[in-house]
TORKOL-4160 file (C-alpha; in steps of 0.2 Angstrom, whole numbers, padded with zeros to 4 digits, m for minus):
199
<pt num="1" X="m0006" Y="m0044" Z="0049"/>
<pt num="2" X="m0010" Y="m0049" Z="0031"/>
<pt num="3" X="0007" Y="m0050" Z="0022"/>
<pt num="4" X="0007" Y="m0051" Z="0003"/>
<pt num="5" X="0019" Y="m0061" Z="m0008"/>
<pt num="6" X="0029" Y="m0045" Z="m0013"/>
<pt num="7" X="0032" Y="m0041" Z="0005"/>
<pt num="8" X="0036" Y="m0059" Z="0010"/>
<pt num="9" X="0048" Y="m0063" Z="m0003"/>
<pt num="10" X="0055" Y="m0047" Z="m0010"/>
<pt num="11" X="0054" Y="m0033" Z="0003"/>
<pt num="12" X="0055" Y="m0042" Z="0020"/>
<pt num="13" X="0072" Y="m0049" Z="0018"/>
<pt num="14" X="0078" Y="m0031" Z="0015"/>
<pt num="15" X="0067" Y="m0023" Z="0028"/>
<pt num="16" X="0072" Y="m0035" Z="0042"/>
<pt num="17" X="0091" Y="m0031" Z="0039"/>
<pt num="18" X="0087" Y="m0012" Z="0040"/>
<pt num="19" X="0077" Y="m0015" Z="0056"/>
<pt num="20" X="0091" Y="m0024" Z="0064"/>
<pt num="21" X="0103" Y="m0011" Z="0060"/>
<pt num="22" X="0092" Y="0003" Z="0067"/>
<pt num="23" X="0087" Y="m0007" Z="0083"/>
<pt num="24" X="0101" Y="0000" Z="0093"/>
<pt num="25" X="0099" Y="0018" Z="0088"/>
<pt num="26" X="0086" Y="0030" Z="0094"/>
<pt num="27" X="0076" Y="0030" Z="0079"/>
<pt num="28" X="0058" Y="0025" Z="0083"/>
<pt num="29" X="0046" Y="0014" Z="0072"/>
<pt num="30" X="0034" Y="0030" Z="0071"/>
<pt num="31" X="0048" Y="0040" Z="0063"/>
<pt num="32" X="0051" Y="0026" Z="0051"/>
<pt num="33" X="0033" Y="0026" Z="0046"/>
<pt num="34" X="0034" Y="0045" Z="0043"/>
<pt num="35" X="0049" Y="0042" Z="0032"/>
<pt num="36" X="0040" Y="0029" Z="0022"/>
<pt num="37" X="0026" Y="0042" Z="0019"/>
<pt num="38" X="0039" Y="0055" Z="0014"/>
<pt num="39" X="0047" Y="0044" Z="0001"/>
<pt num="40" X="0031" Y="0039" Z="m0006"/>
<pt num="41" X="0026" Y="0058" Z="m0007"/>
<pt num="42" X="0042" Y="0061" Z="m0017"/>
<pt num="43" X="0034" Y="0051" Z="m0031"/>
<pt num="44" X="0021" Y="0064" Z="m0034"/>
<pt num="45" X="0033" Y="0079" Z="m0039"/>
<pt num="46" X="0044" Y="0066" Z="m0049"/>
<pt num="47" X="0029" Y="0061" Z="m0059"/>
<pt num="48" X="0024" Y="0079" Z="m0062"/>
<pt num="49" X="0042" Y="0082" Z="m0067"/>
<pt num="50" X="0041" Y="0068" Z="m0080"/>
<pt num="51" X="0053" Y="0057" Z="m0071"/>
<pt num="52" X="0042" Y="0041" Z="m0070"/>
<pt num="53" X="0057" Y="0029" Z="m0067"/>
<pt num="54" X="0063" Y="0039" Z="m0052"/>
<pt num="55" X="0045" Y="0040" Z="m0046"/>
<pt num="56" X="0044" Y="0021" Z="m0048"/>
<pt num="57" X="0060" Y="0019" Z="m0037"/>
<pt num="58" X="0053" Y="0030" Z="m0024"/>
<pt num="59" X="0037" Y="0020" Z="m0024"/>
<pt num="60" X="0046" Y="0003" Z="m0021"/>
<pt num="61" X="0059" Y="0010" Z="m0009"/>
<pt num="62" X="0044" Y="0017" Z="0001"/>
<pt num="63" X="0036" Y="0000" Z="0001"/>
<pt num="64" X="0052" Y="m0008" Z="0008"/>
<pt num="65" X="0054" Y="0005" Z="0021"/>
<pt num="66" X="0035" Y="0002" Z="0026"/>
<pt num="67" X="0040" Y="m0015" Z="0032"/>
<pt num="68" X="0054" Y="m0009" Z="0043"/>
<pt num="69" X="0043" Y="0000" Z="0056"/>
<pt num="70" X="0035" Y="m0016" Z="0062"/>
<pt num="71" X="0051" Y="m0026" Z="0063"/>
<pt num="72" X="0059" Y="m0012" Z="0072"/>
<pt num="73" X="0045" Y="m0011" Z="0085"/>
<pt num="74" X="0046" Y="m0030" Z="0088"/>
<pt num="75" X="0065" Y="m0029" Z="0090"/>
<pt num="76" X="0064" Y="m0014" Z="0102"/>
<pt num="77" X="0049" Y="m0021" Z="0111"/>
<pt num="78" X="0039" Y="m0005" Z="0107"/>
<pt num="79" X="0025" Y="m0013" Z="0097"/>
<pt num="80" X="0008" Y="m0004" Z="0101"/>
<pt num="81" X="m0009" Y="m0003" Z="0094"/>
<pt num="82" X="m0006" Y="0016" Z="0091"/>
<pt num="83" X="0009" Y="0012" Z="0081"/>
<pt num="84" X="m0001" Y="0000" Z="0070"/>
<pt num="85" X="m0015" Y="0013" Z="0067"/>
<pt num="86" X="m0002" Y="0027" Z="0064"/>
<pt num="87" X="0007" Y="0017" Z="0051"/>
<pt num="88" X="m0009" Y="0012" Z="0043"/>
<pt num="89" X="m0016" Y="0030" Z="0042"/>
<pt num="90" X="0000" Y="0036" Z="0034"/>
<pt num="91" X="0000" Y="0022" Z="0022"/>
<pt num="92" X="m0017" Y="0028" Z="0016"/>
<pt num="93" X="m0010" Y="0046" Z="0013"/>
<pt num="94" X="0005" Y="0038" Z="0004"/>
<pt num="95" X="m0006" Y="0028" Z="m0008"/>
<pt num="96" X="m0017" Y="0043" Z="m0012"/>
<pt num="97" X="m0001" Y="0054" Z="m0016"/>
<pt num="98" X="0006" Y="0040" Z="m0027"/>
<pt num="99" X="m0010" Y="0037" Z="m0037"/>
<pt num="100" X="m0012" Y="0056" Z="m0039"/>
<pt num="101" X="0005" Y="0057" Z="m0047"/>
<pt num="102" X="0002" Y="0042" Z="m0058"/>
<pt num="103" X="m0014" Y="0050" Z="m0064"/>
<pt num="104" X="m0006" Y="0067" Z="m0067"/>
<pt num="105" X="0008" Y="0059" Z="m0077"/>
<pt num="106" X="m0004" Y="0049" Z="m0087"/>
<pt num="107" X="m0015" Y="0065" Z="m0091"/>
<pt num="108" X="0001" Y="0074" Z="m0097"/>
<pt num="109" X="0010" Y="0060" Z="m0106"/>
<pt num="110" X="m0004" Y="0050" Z="m0114"/>
<pt num="111" X="m0021" Y="0053" Z="m0123"/>
<pt num="112" X="m0029" Y="0039" Z="m0114"/>
<pt num="113" X="m0047" Y="0043" Z="m0107"/>
<pt num="114" X="m0050" Y="0050" Z="m0090"/>
<pt num="115" X="m0034" Y="0047" Z="m0081"/>
<pt num="116" X="m0039" Y="0058" Z="m0066"/>
<pt num="117" X="m0055" Y="0049" Z="m0064"/>
<pt num="118" X="m0045" Y="0033" Z="m0065"/>
<pt num="119" X="m0033" Y="0039" Z="m0051"/>
<pt num="120" X="m0048" Y="0043" Z="m0040"/>
<pt num="121" X="m0055" Y="0025" Z="m0043"/>
<pt num="122" X="m0039" Y="0017" Z="m0039"/>
<pt num="123" X="m0037" Y="0027" Z="m0023"/>
<pt num="124" X="m0055" Y="0023" Z="m0018"/>
<pt num="125" X="m0054" Y="0005" Z="m0021"/>
<pt num="126" X="m0038" Y="0003" Z="m0012"/>
<pt num="127" X="m0045" Y="0012" Z="0003"/>
<pt num="128" X="m0060" Y="0000" Z="0003"/>
<pt num="129" X="m0048" Y="m0015" Z="0002"/>
<pt num="130" X="m0040" Y="m0009" Z="0018"/>
<pt num="131" X="m0056" Y="m0004" Z="0026"/>
<pt num="132" X="m0064" Y="m0021" Z="0022"/>
<pt num="133" X="m0050" Y="m0030" Z="0031"/>
<pt num="134" X="m0051" Y="m0019" Z="0046"/>
<pt num="135" X="m0070" Y="m0020" Z="0047"/>
<pt num="136" X="m0070" Y="m0039" Z="0045"/>
<pt num="137" X="m0057" Y="m0041" Z="0058"/>
<pt num="138" X="m0066" Y="m0029" Z="0070"/>
<pt num="139" X="m0083" Y="m0038" Z="0068"/>
<pt num="140" X="m0077" Y="m0055" Z="0071"/>
<pt num="141" X="m0058" Y="m0059" Z="0074"/>
<pt num="142" X="m0053" Y="m0075" Z="0066"/>
<pt num="143" X="m0067" Y="m0075" Z="0053"/>
<pt num="144" X="m0061" Y="m0080" Z="0036"/>
<pt num="145" X="m0061" Y="m0066" Z="0023"/>
<pt num="146" X="m0050" Y="m0053" Z="0029"/>
<pt num="147" X="m0035" Y="m0059" Z="0020"/>
<pt num="148" X="m0044" Y="m0065" Z="0004"/>
<pt num="149" X="m0040" Y="m0057" Z="m0013"/>
<pt num="150" X="m0023" Y="m0053" Z="m0022"/>
<pt num="151" X="m0023" Y="m0034" Z="m0020"/>
<pt num="152" X="m0013" Y="m0032" Z="m0004"/>
<pt num="153" X="m0004" Y="m0015" Z="m0002"/>
<pt num="154" X="0013" Y="m0023" Z="m0007"/>
<pt num="155" X="0006" Y="m0030" Z="m0023"/>
<pt num="156" X="m0003" Y="m0013" Z="m0027"/>
<pt num="157" X="0013" Y="m0003" Z="m0025"/>
<pt num="158" X="0024" Y="m0016" Z="m0034"/>
<pt num="159" X="0012" Y="m0015" Z="m0049"/>
<pt num="160" X="0012" Y="0004" Z="m0048"/>
<pt num="161" X="0031" Y="0004" Z="m0048"/>
<pt num="162" X="0034" Y="m0009" Z="m0061"/>
<pt num="163" X="0022" Y="m0002" Z="m0074"/>
<pt num="164" X="0026" Y="0016" Z="m0070"/>
<pt num="165" X="0045" Y="0012" Z="m0074"/>
<pt num="166" X="0040" Y="0007" Z="m0091"/>
<pt num="167" X="0028" Y="0021" Z="m0095"/>
<pt num="168" X="0012" Y="0012" Z="m0091"/>
<pt num="169" X="0006" Y="0021" Z="m0076"/>
<pt num="170" X="m0011" Y="0022" Z="m0083"/>
<pt num="171" X="m0013" Y="0004" Z="m0085"/>
<pt num="172" X="m0006" Y="0001" Z="m0068"/>
<pt num="173" X="m0020" Y="0012" Z="m0061"/>
<pt num="174" X="m0032" Y="0001" Z="m0072"/>
<pt num="175" X="m0025" Y="m0015" Z="m0064"/>
<pt num="176" X="m0025" Y="m0008" Z="m0046"/>
<pt num="177" X="m0043" Y="m0003" Z="m0048"/>
<pt num="178" X="m0049" Y="m0019" Z="m0055"/>
<pt num="179" X="m0039" Y="m0030" Z="m0043"/>
<pt num="180" X="m0044" Y="m0020" Z="m0028"/>
<pt num="181" X="m0062" Y="m0021" Z="m0033"/>
<pt num="182" X="m0061" Y="m0040" Z="m0035"/>
<pt num="183" X="m0052" Y="m0041" Z="m0018"/>
<pt num="184" X="m0066" Y="m0032" Z="m0009"/>
<pt num="185" X="m0079" Y="m0043" Z="m0018"/>
<pt num="186" X="m0069" Y="m0059" Z="m0013"/>
<pt num="187" X="m0068" Y="m0053" Z="0005"/>
<pt num="188" X="m0086" Y="m0049" Z="0006"/>
<pt num="189" X="m0092" Y="m0066" Z="m0002"/>
<pt num="190" X="m0080" Y="m0076" Z="0009"/>
<pt num="191" X="m0085" Y="m0067" Z="0025"/>
<pt num="192" X="m0104" Y="m0066" Z="0022"/>
<pt num="193" X="m0108" Y="m0084" Z="0028"/>
<pt num="194" X="m0099" Y="m0083" Z="0045"/>
<pt num="195" X="m0105" Y="m0065" Z="0048"/>
<pt num="196" X="m0123" Y="m0067" Z="0041"/>
<pt num="197" X="m0130" Y="m0071" Z="0058"/>
<pt num="198" X="m0126" Y="m0054" Z="0063"/>
<pt num="199" X="m0135" Y="m0045" Z="0049"/>
């Protein structure tokens, strides 16, 4: 698993404590994954209601909760490949909803150009970040490149939350799009050599 700096140093200390508290209960990791999606989804109507600070809180809480399911699965001994795929799939839906909310708020609250197009670009490049990692790992496990770049999901959501909270959701989308595109390029360049023999 590729763990970014926000997850490692900010989110993980909290998510581990939550996972330990939940481990004796009947709550499953997949239920926690679904909860993370629902919290992220709450950001969309909050942006539409012109509550960017509340939306930012929802984004960050969702990011923290997203780290609970994996820790909980390990503590309960229920980790599975399906659980990892389920979590990753819900994460993609969550990202799309968050970026849509940011784009809609930017369209309503600013006069900056093409915020909806920018929201689409942020969503697309974020999806390709995740796809590039999965594809590199599937093609050749252990080949360098899968973890290259800075736009890991925890970083993207932290930027989204931080800048949205201060009324800069548009520029958060710009930063997410640019850093995601750079991360994909970095991964492709890093992996190209080791994988070139299979072209």
